[in-house]
PDB file with SEQRES, HELIX, SHEET and CRYST1 records, atoms N, CA, C and O in Angstrom:
SEQRES   1 A   78  UNK UNK UNK UNK UNK UNK UNK UNK UNK UNK UNK UNK UNK          
SEQRES   2 A   78  UNK UNK UNK UNK UNK UNK UNK UNK UNK UNK UNK UNK UNK          
SEQRES   3 A   78  UNK UNK UNK UNK UNK UNK UNK UNK UNK UNK UNK UNK UNK          
SEQRES   4 A   78  UNK UNK UNK UNK UNK UNK UNK UNK UNK UNK UNK UNK UNK          
SEQRES   5 A   78  UNK UNK UNK UNK UNK UNK UNK UNK UNK UNK UNK UNK UNK          
SEQRES   6 A   78  UNK UNK UNK UNK UNK UNK UNK UNK UNK UNK UNK UNK UNK          
HELIX    1 AA1 UNK A    2  UNK A    8  1                                   7    
HELIX    2 AA2 UNK A   42  UNK A   55  1                                  14    
SHEET    1 AA1 3 UNK A  20  UNK A  23  0                                        
SHEET    2 AA1 3 UNK A  26  UNK A  31 -1                                        
SHEET    3 AA1 3 UNK A  34  UNK A  38 -1                                        
SHEET    1 AA2 2 UNK A  66  UNK A  67  0                                        
SHEET    2 AA2 2 UNK A  70  UNK A  71 -1                                        
CRYST1    1.000    1.000    1.000  90.00  90.00  90.00 P 1           1          
ATOM      1  N   UNK A   1      -6.328  -2.131  13.442  1.00  0.00           N  
ATOM      2  CA  UNK A   1      -5.317  -3.174  13.529  1.00  0.00           C  
ATOM      3  C   UNK A   1      -4.195  -2.921  12.483  1.00  0.00           C  
ATOM      4  O   UNK A   1      -3.017  -2.980  12.838  1.00  0.00           O  
ATOM      5  N   UNK A   2      -4.528  -2.650  11.249  1.00  0.00           N  
ATOM      6  CA  UNK A   2      -3.506  -2.413  10.273  1.00  0.00           C  
ATOM      7  C   UNK A   2      -2.822  -1.063  10.531  1.00  0.00           C  
ATOM      8  O   UNK A   2      -1.642  -0.883  10.231  1.00  0.00           O  
ATOM      9  N   UNK A   3      -3.593  -0.116  11.097  1.00  0.00           N  
ATOM     10  CA  UNK A   3      -2.992   1.179  11.409  1.00  0.00           C  
ATOM     11  C   UNK A   3      -1.846   1.030  12.434  1.00  0.00           C  
ATOM     12  O   UNK A   3      -0.809   1.684  12.326  1.00  0.00           O  
ATOM     13  N   UNK A   4      -2.062   0.170  13.410  1.00  0.00           N  
ATOM     14  CA  UNK A   4      -1.018  -0.087  14.411  1.00  0.00           C  
ATOM     15  C   UNK A   4       0.150  -0.787  13.813  1.00  0.00           C  
ATOM     16  O   UNK A   4       1.296  -0.468  14.133  1.00  0.00           O  
ATOM     17  N   UNK A   5      -0.109  -1.754  12.933  1.00  0.00           N  
ATOM     18  CA  UNK A   5       0.939  -2.475  12.259  1.00  0.00           C  
ATOM     19  C   UNK A   5       1.827  -1.517  11.457  1.00  0.00           C  
ATOM     20  O   UNK A   5       3.053  -1.587  11.532  1.00  0.00           O  
ATOM     21  N   UNK A   6       1.190  -0.616  10.685  1.00  0.00           N  
ATOM     22  CA  UNK A   6       1.959   0.323   9.870  1.00  0.00           C  
ATOM     23  C   UNK A   6       2.737   1.272  10.796  1.00  0.00           C  
ATOM     24  O   UNK A   6       3.882   1.611  10.500  1.00  0.00           O  
ATOM     25  N   UNK A   7       2.153   1.688  11.869  1.00  0.00           N  
ATOM     26  CA  UNK A   7       2.853   2.568  12.812  1.00  0.00           C  
ATOM     27  C   UNK A   7       4.063   1.922  13.382  1.00  0.00           C  
ATOM     28  O   UNK A   7       5.101   2.562  13.549  1.00  0.00           O  
ATOM     29  N   UNK A   8       3.942   0.590  13.703  1.00  0.00           N  
ATOM     30  CA  UNK A   8       5.088  -0.185  14.217  1.00  0.00           C  
ATOM     31  C   UNK A   8       6.218  -0.234  13.189  1.00  0.00           C  
ATOM     32  O   UNK A   8       7.391  -0.269  13.561  1.00  0.00           O  
ATOM     33  N   UNK A   9       5.877  -0.238  11.910  1.00  0.00           N  
ATOM     34  CA  UNK A   9       6.891  -0.236  10.833  1.00  0.00           C  
ATOM     35  C   UNK A   9       7.365   1.165  10.519  1.00  0.00           C  
ATOM     36  O   UNK A   9       8.120   1.365   9.567  1.00  0.00           O  
ATOM     37  N   UNK A  10       6.929   2.155  11.318  1.00  0.00           N  
ATOM     38  CA  UNK A  10       7.323   3.558  11.187  1.00  0.00           C  
ATOM     39  C   UNK A  10       6.743   4.242   9.937  1.00  0.00           C  
ATOM     40  O   UNK A  10       7.338   5.172   9.391  1.00  0.00           O  
ATOM     41  N   UNK A  11       5.568   3.761   9.496  1.00  0.00           N  
ATOM     42  CA  UNK A  11       4.837   4.480   8.462  1.00  0.00           C  
ATOM     43  C   UNK A  11       4.066   5.613   9.158  1.00  0.00           C  
ATOM     44  O   UNK A  11       3.559   5.428  10.264  1.00  0.00           O  
ATOM     45  N   UNK A  12       3.981   6.747   8.530  1.00  0.00           N  
ATOM     46  CA  UNK A  12       3.232   7.875   9.071  1.00  0.00           C  
ATOM     47  C   UNK A  12       2.002   8.135   8.227  1.00  0.00           C  
ATOM     48  O   UNK A  12       2.003   7.928   7.013  1.00  0.00           O  
ATOM     49  N   UNK A  13       0.942   8.598   8.897  1.00  0.00           N  
ATOM     50  CA  UNK A  13      -0.260   9.021   8.163  1.00  0.00           C  
ATOM     51  C   UNK A  13      -0.060  10.367   7.557  1.00  0.00           C  
ATOM     52  O   UNK A  13       0.511  11.254   8.191  1.00  0.00           O  
ATOM     53  N   UNK A  14      -0.517  10.551   6.335  1.00  0.00           N  
ATOM     54  CA  UNK A  14      -0.466  11.856   5.743  1.00  0.00           C  
ATOM     55  C   UNK A  14      -1.622  12.675   6.320  1.00  0.00           C  
ATOM     56  O   UNK A  14      -2.685  12.120   6.596  1.00  0.00           O  
ATOM     57  N   UNK A  15      -1.438  13.955   6.503  1.00  0.00           N  
ATOM     58  CA  UNK A  15      -2.420  14.775   7.226  1.00  0.00           C  
ATOM     59  C   UNK A  15      -3.676  15.030   6.420  1.00  0.00           C  
ATOM     60  O   UNK A  15      -4.711  15.333   7.013  1.00  0.00           O  
ATOM     61  N   UNK A  16      -3.643  14.923   5.085  1.00  0.00           N  
ATOM     62  CA  UNK A  16      -4.809  15.175   4.262  1.00  0.00           C  
ATOM     63  C   UNK A  16      -5.806  14.000   4.363  1.00  0.00           C  
ATOM     64  O   UNK A  16      -7.017  14.220   4.358  1.00  0.00           O  
ATOM     65  N   UNK A  17      -5.305  12.768   4.453  1.00  0.00           N  
ATOM     66  CA  UNK A  17      -6.151  11.575   4.533  1.00  0.00           C  
ATOM     67  C   UNK A  17      -5.465  10.598   5.464  1.00  0.00           C  
ATOM     68  O   UNK A  17      -4.397  10.076   5.145  1.00  0.00           O  
ATOM     69  N   UNK A  18      -6.075  10.348   6.616  1.00  0.00           N  
ATOM     70  CA  UNK A  18      -5.434   9.473   7.604  1.00  0.00           C  
ATOM     71  C   UNK A  18      -5.556   7.974   7.276  1.00  0.00           C  
ATOM     72  O   UNK A  18      -5.214   7.127   8.101  1.00  0.00           O  
ATOM     73  N   UNK A  19      -6.040   7.658   6.085  1.00  0.00           N  
ATOM     74  CA  UNK A  19      -6.024   6.264   5.604  1.00  0.00           C  
ATOM     75  C   UNK A  19      -4.906   6.044   4.589  1.00  0.00           C  
ATOM     76  O   UNK A  19      -4.789   4.969   4.001  1.00  0.00           O  
ATOM     77  N   UNK A  20      -4.103   7.056   4.396  1.00  0.00           N  
ATOM     78  CA  UNK A  20      -2.924   6.922   3.514  1.00  0.00           C  
ATOM     79  C   UNK A  20      -1.703   7.086   4.367  1.00  0.00           C  
ATOM     80  O   UNK A  20      -1.593   8.041   5.136  1.00  0.00           O  
ATOM     81  N   UNK A  21      -0.781   6.158   4.235  1.00  0.00           N  
ATOM     82  CA  UNK A  21       0.465   6.085   5.020  1.00  0.00           C  
ATOM     83  C   UNK A  21       1.646   6.198   4.070  1.00  0.00           C  
ATOM     84  O   UNK A  21       1.558   5.837   2.897  1.00  0.00           O  
ATOM     85  N   UNK A  22       2.744   6.703   4.595  1.00  0.00           N  
ATOM     86  CA  UNK A  22       3.942   6.780   3.772  1.00  0.00           C  
ATOM     87  C   UNK A  22       5.188   6.521   4.621  1.00  0.00           C  
ATOM     88  O   UNK A  22       5.228   6.797   5.820  1.00  0.00           O  
ATOM     89  N   UNK A  23       6.183   5.987   3.953  1.00  0.00           N  
ATOM     90  CA  UNK A  23       7.506   5.808   4.530  1.00  0.00           C  
ATOM     91  C   UNK A  23       8.456   6.011   3.381  1.00  0.00           C  
ATOM     92  O   UNK A  23       8.490   5.233   2.427  1.00  0.00           O  
ATOM     93  N   UNK A  24       9.227   7.071   3.489  1.00  0.00           N  
ATOM     94  CA  UNK A  24      10.094   7.510   2.380  1.00  0.00           C  
ATOM     95  C   UNK A  24       9.222   7.679   1.135  1.00  0.00           C  
ATOM     96  O   UNK A  24       8.388   8.584   1.103  1.00  0.00           O  
ATOM     97  N   UNK A  25       9.384   6.840   0.111  1.00  0.00           N  
ATOM     98  CA  UNK A  25       8.587   6.999  -1.122  1.00  0.00           C  
ATOM     99  C   UNK A  25       7.662   5.814  -1.375  1.00  0.00           C  
ATOM    100  O   UNK A  25       7.251   5.582  -2.512  1.00  0.00           O  
ATOM    101  N   UNK A  26       7.333   5.071  -0.338  1.00  0.00           N  
ATOM    102  CA  UNK A  26       6.354   4.009  -0.488  1.00  0.00           C  
ATOM    103  C   UNK A  26       5.052   4.469   0.187  1.00  0.00           C  
ATOM    104  O   UNK A  26       5.039   4.814   1.368  1.00  0.00           O  
ATOM    105  N   UNK A  27       3.982   4.465  -0.576  1.00  0.00           N  
ATOM    106  CA  UNK A  27       2.660   4.891  -0.084  1.00  0.00           C  
ATOM    107  C   UNK A  27       1.747   3.710   0.015  1.00  0.00           C  
ATOM    108  O   UNK A  27       1.745   2.830  -0.845  1.00  0.00           O  
ATOM    109  N   UNK A  28       0.952   3.694   1.093  1.00  0.00           N  
ATOM    110  CA  UNK A  28      -0.009   2.624   1.335  1.00  0.00           C  
ATOM    111  C   UNK A  28      -1.361   3.284   1.619  1.00  0.00           C  
ATOM    112  O   UNK A  28      -1.486   4.047   2.578  1.00  0.00           O  
ATOM    113  N   UNK A  29      -2.363   3.000   0.802  1.00  0.00           N  
ATOM    114  CA  UNK A  29      -3.722   3.488   1.042  1.00  0.00           C  
ATOM    115  C   UNK A  29      -4.569   2.338   1.525  1.00  0.00           C  
ATOM    116  O   UNK A  29      -4.559   1.258   0.933  1.00  0.00           O  
ATOM    117  N   UNK A  30      -5.286   2.556   2.574  1.00  0.00           N  
ATOM    118  CA  UNK A  30      -6.138   1.546   3.215  1.00  0.00           C  
ATOM    119  C   UNK A  30      -7.570   1.972   3.116  1.00  0.00           C  
ATOM    120  O   UNK A  30      -7.915   3.052   3.596  1.00  0.00           O  
ATOM    121  N   UNK A  31      -8.424   1.175   2.516  1.00  0.00           N  
ATOM    122  CA  UNK A  31      -9.853   1.481   2.453  1.00  0.00           C  
ATOM    123  C   UNK A  31     -10.625   0.173   2.706  1.00  0.00           C  
ATOM    124  O   UNK A  31     -10.647  -0.738   1.878  1.00  0.00           O  
ATOM    125  N   UNK A  32     -11.242   0.129   3.868  1.00  0.00           N  
ATOM    126  CA  UNK A  32     -11.996  -1.036   4.372  1.00  0.00           C  
ATOM    127  C   UNK A  32     -11.077  -2.247   4.289  1.00  0.00           C  
ATOM    128  O   UNK A  32     -10.173  -2.361   5.117  1.00  0.00           O  
ATOM    129  N   UNK A  33     -11.257  -3.156   3.339  1.00  0.00           N  
ATOM    130  CA  UNK A  33     -10.430  -4.337   3.256  1.00  0.00           C  
ATOM    131  C   UNK A  33      -9.521  -4.349   2.039  1.00  0.00           C  
ATOM    132  O   UNK A  33      -9.040  -5.400   1.615  1.00  0.00           O  
ATOM    133  N   UNK A  34      -9.297  -3.185   1.494  1.00  0.00           N  
ATOM    134  CA  UNK A  34      -8.435  -3.034   0.317  1.00  0.00           C  
ATOM    135  C   UNK A  34      -7.186  -2.284   0.684  1.00  0.00           C  
ATOM    136  O   UNK A  34      -7.246  -1.318   1.445  1.00  0.00           O  
ATOM    137  N   UNK A  35      -6.064  -2.702   0.167  1.00  0.00           N  
ATOM    138  CA  UNK A  35      -4.794  -1.997   0.391  1.00  0.00           C  
ATOM    139  C   UNK A  35      -4.182  -1.752  -0.998  1.00  0.00           C  
ATOM    140  O   UNK A  35      -4.022  -2.663  -1.809  1.00  0.00           O  
ATOM    141  N   UNK A  36      -3.857  -0.494  -1.222  1.00  0.00           N  
ATOM    142  CA  UNK A  36      -3.187  -0.085  -2.474  1.00  0.00           C  
ATOM    143  C   UNK A  36      -1.774   0.382  -2.144  1.00  0.00           C  
ATOM    144  O   UNK A  36      -1.587   1.316  -1.365  1.00  0.00           O  
ATOM    145  N   UNK A  37      -0.781  -0.274  -2.741  1.00  0.00           N  
ATOM    146  CA  UNK A  37       0.637   0.007  -2.454  1.00  0.00           C  
ATOM    147  C   UNK A  37       1.227   0.639  -3.685  1.00  0.00           C  
ATOM    148  O   UNK A  37       1.064   0.128  -4.793  1.00  0.00           O  
ATOM    149  N   UNK A  38       1.919   1.758  -3.498  1.00  0.00           N  
ATOM    150  CA  UNK A  38       2.451   2.492  -4.635  1.00  0.00           C  
ATOM    151  C   UNK A  38       3.942   2.840  -4.379  1.00  0.00           C  
ATOM    152  O   UNK A  38       4.304   3.477  -3.390  1.00  0.00           O  
ATOM    153  N   UNK A  39       4.756   2.394  -5.308  1.00  0.00           N  
ATOM    154  CA  UNK A  39       6.202   2.713  -5.288  1.00  0.00           C  
ATOM    155  C   UNK A  39       6.772   2.270  -6.642  1.00  0.00           C  
ATOM    156  O   UNK A  39       6.262   1.326  -7.246  1.00  0.00           O  
ATOM    157  N   UNK A  40       7.804   2.930  -7.110  1.00  0.00           N  
ATOM    158  CA  UNK A  40       8.379   2.587  -8.388  1.00  0.00           C  
ATOM    159  C   UNK A  40       9.241   1.344  -8.314  1.00  0.00           C  
ATOM    160  O   UNK A  40       9.450   0.680  -9.329  1.00  0.00           O  
ATOM    161  N   UNK A  41       9.749   1.012  -7.133  1.00  0.00           N  
ATOM    162  CA  UNK A  41      10.660  -0.134  -6.936  1.00  0.00           C  
ATOM    163  C   UNK A  41       9.837  -1.392  -6.595  1.00  0.00           C  
ATOM    164  O   UNK A  41       9.342  -1.522  -5.476  1.00  0.00           O  
ATOM    165  N   UNK A  42       9.695  -2.304  -7.548  1.00  0.00           N  
ATOM    166  CA  UNK A  42       8.889  -3.485  -7.351  1.00  0.00           C  
ATOM    167  C   UNK A  42       9.407  -4.364  -6.183  1.00  0.00           C  
ATOM    168  O   UNK A  42       8.610  -4.964  -5.462  1.00  0.00           O  
ATOM    169  N   UNK A  43      10.694  -4.431  -6.009  1.00  0.00           N  
ATOM    170  CA  UNK A  43      11.263  -5.277  -4.906  1.00  0.00           C  
ATOM    171  C   UNK A  43      10.857  -4.726  -3.557  1.00  0.00           C  
ATOM    172  O   UNK A  43      10.624  -5.509  -2.636  1.00  0.00           O  
ATOM    173  N   UNK A  44      10.760  -3.408  -3.393  1.00  0.00           N  
ATOM    174  CA  UNK A  44      10.347  -2.813  -2.143  1.00  0.00           C  
ATOM    175  C   UNK A  44       8.878  -3.156  -1.879  1.00  0.00           C  
ATOM    176  O   UNK A  44       8.497  -3.429  -0.741  1.00  0.00           O  
ATOM    177  N   UNK A  45       8.078  -3.142  -2.907  1.00  0.00           N  
ATOM    178  CA  UNK A  45       6.657  -3.530  -2.770  1.00  0.00           C  
ATOM    179  C   UNK A  45       6.561  -4.983  -2.336  1.00  0.00           C  
ATOM    180  O   UNK A  45       5.783  -5.316  -1.442  1.00  0.00           O  
ATOM    181  N   UNK A  46       7.353  -5.857  -2.970  1.00  0.00           N  
ATOM    182  CA  UNK A  46       7.315  -7.301  -2.607  1.00  0.00           C  
ATOM    183  C   UNK A  46       7.758  -7.488  -1.168  1.00  0.00           C  
ATOM    184  O   UNK A  46       7.161  -8.287  -0.445  1.00  0.00           O  
ATOM    185  N   UNK A  47       8.793  -6.773  -0.727  1.00  0.00           N  
ATOM    186  CA  UNK A  47       9.246  -6.911   0.679  1.00  0.00           C  
ATOM    187  C   UNK A  47       8.127  -6.487   1.630  1.00  0.00           C  
ATOM    188  O   UNK A  47       7.892  -7.150   2.641  1.00  0.00           O  
ATOM    189  N   UNK A  48       7.436  -5.391   1.316  1.00  0.00           N  
ATOM    190  CA  UNK A  48       6.357  -4.914   2.132  1.00  0.00           C  
ATOM    191  C   UNK A  48       5.197  -5.912   2.191  1.00  0.00           C  
ATOM    192  O   UNK A  48       4.623  -6.145   3.254  1.00  0.00           O  
ATOM    193  N   UNK A  49       4.859  -6.496   1.039  1.00  0.00           N  
ATOM    194  CA  UNK A  49       3.786  -7.486   0.951  1.00  0.00           C  
ATOM    195  C   UNK A  49       4.119  -8.744   1.770  1.00  0.00           C  
ATOM    196  O   UNK A  49       3.212  -9.365   2.324  1.00  0.00           O  
ATOM    197  N   UNK A  50       5.360  -9.119   1.855  1.00  0.00           N  
ATOM    198  CA  UNK A  50       5.777 -10.247   2.688  1.00  0.00           C  
ATOM    199  C   UNK A  50       5.530  -9.951   4.147  1.00  0.00           C  
ATOM    200  O   UNK A  50       5.038 -10.797   4.893  1.00  0.00           O  
ATOM    201  N   UNK A  51       5.882  -8.721   4.554  1.00  0.00           N  
ATOM    202  CA  UNK A  51       5.618  -8.323   5.968  1.00  0.00           C  
ATOM    203  C   UNK A  51       4.132  -8.346   6.240  1.00  0.00           C  
ATOM    204  O   UNK A  51       3.722  -8.811   7.303  1.00  0.00           O  
ATOM    205  N   UNK A  52       3.314  -7.870   5.335  1.00  0.00           N  
ATOM    206  CA  UNK A  52       1.891  -7.885   5.518  1.00  0.00           C  
ATOM    207  C   UNK A  52       1.374  -9.301   5.652  1.00  0.00           C  
ATOM    208  O   UNK A  52       0.577  -9.605   6.541  1.00  0.00           O  
ATOM    209  N   UNK A  53       1.835 -10.167   4.759  1.00  0.00           N  
ATOM    210  CA  UNK A  53       1.409 -11.587   4.761  1.00  0.00           C  
ATOM    211  C   UNK A  53       1.773 -12.311   6.073  1.00  0.00           C  
ATOM    212  O   UNK A  53       1.097 -13.257   6.476  1.00  0.00           O  
ATOM    213  N   UNK A  54       2.829 -11.861   6.718  1.00  0.00           N  
ATOM    214  CA  UNK A  54       3.258 -12.444   7.980  1.00  0.00           C  
ATOM    215  C   UNK A  54       2.245 -12.162   9.109  1.00  0.00           C  
ATOM    216  O   UNK A  54       2.164 -12.912  10.082  1.00  0.00           O  
ATOM    217  N   UNK A  55       1.475 -11.067   8.959  1.00  0.00           N  
ATOM    218  CA  UNK A  55       0.613 -10.620  10.011  1.00  0.00           C  
ATOM    219  C   UNK A  55      -0.904 -10.710   9.667  1.00  0.00           C  
ATOM    220  O   UNK A  55      -1.747 -10.750  10.563  1.00  0.00           O  
ATOM    221  N   UNK A  56      -1.210 -10.741   8.406  1.00  0.00           N  
ATOM    222  CA  UNK A  56      -2.619 -10.720   7.984  1.00  0.00           C  
ATOM    223  C   UNK A  56      -2.886 -11.737   6.918  1.00  0.00           C  
ATOM    224  O   UNK A  56      -2.010 -12.085   6.126  1.00  0.00           O  
ATOM    225  N   UNK A  57      -4.130 -12.217   6.907  1.00  0.00           N  
ATOM    226  CA  UNK A  57      -4.536 -13.102   5.806  1.00  0.00           C  
ATOM    227  C   UNK A  57      -4.872 -12.249   4.595  1.00  0.00           C  
ATOM    228  O   UNK A  57      -5.749 -11.387   4.649  1.00  0.00           O  
ATOM    229  N   UNK A  58      -4.154 -12.504   3.488  1.00  0.00           N  
ATOM    230  CA  UNK A  58      -4.320 -11.650   2.348  1.00  0.00           C  
ATOM    231  C   UNK A  58      -4.408 -12.487   1.081  1.00  0.00           C  
ATOM    232  O   UNK A  58      -3.950 -13.628   1.015  1.00  0.00           O  
ATOM    233  N   UNK A  59      -5.014 -11.868   0.089  1.00  0.00           N  
ATOM    234  CA  UNK A  59      -4.965 -12.410  -1.287  1.00  0.00           C  
ATOM    235  C   UNK A  59      -4.301 -11.341  -2.143  1.00  0.00           C  
ATOM    236  O   UNK A  59      -4.521 -10.143  -1.965  1.00  0.00           O  
ATOM    237  N   UNK A  60      -3.500 -11.804  -3.060  1.00  0.00           N  
ATOM    238  CA  UNK A  60      -2.775 -10.883  -3.946  1.00  0.00           C  
ATOM    239  C   UNK A  60      -3.514 -10.803  -5.275  1.00  0.00           C  
ATOM    240  O   UNK A  60      -3.618 -11.789  -6.004  1.00  0.00           O  
ATOM    241  N   UNK A  61      -4.014  -9.644  -5.569  1.00  0.00           N  
ATOM    242  CA  UNK A  61      -4.740  -9.464  -6.825  1.00  0.00           C  
ATOM    243  C   UNK A  61      -3.794  -8.960  -7.921  1.00  0.00           C  
ATOM    244  O   UNK A  61      -2.658  -8.566  -7.654  1.00  0.00           O  
ATOM    245  N   UNK A  62      -4.270  -8.982  -9.095  1.00  0.00           N  
ATOM    246  CA  UNK A  62      -3.448  -8.500 -10.229  1.00  0.00           C  
ATOM    247  C   UNK A  62      -3.251  -6.996 -10.148  1.00  0.00           C  
ATOM    248  O   UNK A  62      -3.739  -6.344  -9.225  1.00  0.00           O  
ATOM    249  N   UNK A  63      -2.568  -6.477 -11.074  1.00  0.00           N  
ATOM    250  CA  UNK A  63      -2.308  -5.044 -11.132  1.00  0.00           C  
ATOM    251  C   UNK A  63      -3.621  -4.246 -11.054  1.00  0.00           C  
ATOM    252  O   UNK A  63      -4.635  -4.609 -11.650  1.00  0.00           O  
ATOM    253  N   UNK A  64      -3.556  -3.170 -10.312  1.00  0.00           N  
ATOM    254  CA  UNK A  64      -4.740  -2.363 -10.092  1.00  0.00           C  
ATOM    255  C   UNK A  64      -5.110  -1.550 -11.358  1.00  0.00           C  
ATOM    256  O   UNK A  64      -4.255  -0.889 -11.946  1.00  0.00           O  
ATOM    257  N   UNK A  65      -6.357  -1.609 -11.753  1.00  0.00           N  
ATOM    258  CA  UNK A  65      -6.829  -0.774 -12.882  1.00  0.00           C  
ATOM    259  C   UNK A  65      -7.826   0.261 -12.428  1.00  0.00           C  
ATOM    260  O   UNK A  65      -7.969   1.315 -13.049  1.00  0.00           O  
ATOM    261  N   UNK A  66      -8.515  -0.035 -11.348  1.00  0.00           N  
ATOM    262  CA  UNK A  66      -9.468   0.934 -10.779  1.00  0.00           C  
ATOM    263  C   UNK A  66      -9.338   0.873  -9.263  1.00  0.00           C  
ATOM    264  O   UNK A  66      -9.138  -0.204  -8.702  1.00  0.00           O  
ATOM    265  N   UNK A  67      -9.447   2.005  -8.605  1.00  0.00           N  
ATOM    266  CA  UNK A  67      -9.407   2.077  -7.143  1.00  0.00           C  
ATOM    267  C   UNK A  67     -10.364   3.197  -6.745  1.00  0.00           C  
ATOM    268  O   UNK A  67     -10.209   4.344  -7.166  1.00  0.00           O  
ATOM    269  N   UNK A  68     -11.341   2.851  -5.940  1.00  0.00           N  
ATOM    270  CA  UNK A  68     -12.351   3.835  -5.493  1.00  0.00           C  
ATOM    271  C   UNK A  68     -12.900   4.655  -6.670  1.00  0.00           C  
ATOM    272  O   UNK A  68     -13.004   5.880  -6.607  1.00  0.00           O  
ATOM    273  N   UNK A  69     -13.243   3.937  -7.735  1.00  0.00           N  
ATOM    274  CA  UNK A  69     -13.830   4.520  -8.938  1.00  0.00           C  
ATOM    275  C   UNK A  69     -12.863   5.448  -9.697  1.00  0.00           C  
ATOM    276  O   UNK A  69     -13.299   6.245 -10.527  1.00  0.00           O  
ATOM    277  N   UNK A  70     -11.581   5.349  -9.420  1.00  0.00           N  
ATOM    278  CA  UNK A  70     -10.602   6.111 -10.162  1.00  0.00           C  
ATOM    279  C   UNK A  70      -9.851   5.133 -11.126  1.00  0.00           C  
ATOM    280  O   UNK A  70      -9.534   4.000 -10.763  1.00  0.00           O  
ATOM    281  N   UNK A  71      -9.597   5.600 -12.302  1.00  0.00           N  
ATOM    282  CA  UNK A  71      -8.828   4.846 -13.231  1.00  0.00           C  
ATOM    283  C   UNK A  71      -7.347   4.943 -12.941  1.00  0.00           C  
ATOM    284  O   UNK A  71      -6.833   6.055 -12.825  1.00  0.00           O  
ATOM    285  N   UNK A  72      -6.655   3.871 -12.823  1.00  0.00           N  
ATOM    286  CA  UNK A  72      -5.210   3.813 -12.538  1.00  0.00           C  
ATOM    287  C   UNK A  72      -4.451   3.485 -13.815  1.00  0.00           C  
ATOM    288  O   UNK A  72      -4.732   2.479 -14.466  1.00  0.00           O  
ATOM    289  N   UNK A  73      -3.520   4.302 -14.166  1.00  0.00           N  
ATOM    290  CA  UNK A  73      -2.671   4.023 -15.308  1.00  0.00           C  
ATOM    291  C   UNK A  73      -1.231   3.845 -14.774  1.00  0.00           C  
ATOM    292  O   UNK A  73      -0.716   4.676 -14.027  1.00  0.00           O  
ATOM    293  N   UNK A  74      -0.622   2.756 -15.179  1.00  0.00           N  
ATOM    294  CA  UNK A  74       0.752   2.480 -14.728  1.00  0.00           C  
ATOM    295  C   UNK A  74       1.704   2.615 -15.883  1.00  0.00           C  
ATOM    296  O   UNK A  74       1.431   2.138 -16.984  1.00  0.00           O  
ATOM    297  N   UNK A  75       2.818   3.263 -15.637  1.00  0.00           N  
ATOM    298  CA  UNK A  75       3.870   3.422 -16.630  1.00  0.00           C  
ATOM    299  C   UNK A  75       5.028   2.561 -16.141  1.00  0.00           C  
ATOM    300  O   UNK A  75       5.771   2.984 -15.256  1.00  0.00           O  
ATOM    301  N   UNK A  76       5.197   1.387 -16.684  1.00  0.00           N  
ATOM    302  CA  UNK A  76       6.275   0.490 -16.271  1.00  0.00           C  
ATOM    303  C   UNK A  76       7.558   0.683 -17.035  1.00  0.00           C  
ATOM    304  O   UNK A  76       8.500  -0.091 -16.865  1.00  0.00           O  
ATOM    305  N   UNK A  77       7.619   1.715 -17.887  1.00  0.00           N  
ATOM    306  CA  UNK A  77       8.857   1.963 -18.605  1.00  0.00           C  
ATOM    307  C   UNK A  77       9.827   2.847 -17.878  1.00  0.00           C  
ATOM    308  O   UNK A  77      10.973   2.993 -18.302  1.00  0.00           O  
ATOM    309  N   UNK A  78       9.389   3.442 -16.788  1.00  0.00           N  
ATOM    310  CA  UNK A  78      10.294   4.349 -16.025  1.00  0.00           C  
ATOM    311  C   UNK A  78      11.286   3.597 -15.247  1.00  0.00           C  
ATOM    312  O   UNK A  78      12.113   4.196 -14.558  1.00  0.00           O  
TER     313      UNK A  78                                                      
END                                                                             
């Protein structure tokens, strides 16, 4: 279902992992019921989250610190 939604928004799956989508420089990783959105422009992330909320029931969690047992470090000074 989410794969079709992302395809409709013209996101493409990367060939290494078909659960990771990209459009320009916004990346979306989908794993079961978790979505990880990555981009340096916070406004673009917020716009994308609004589109997701229009189609899916979602909860917005705080900044990601771990994802699939990987430690995530964010540099917000860039």
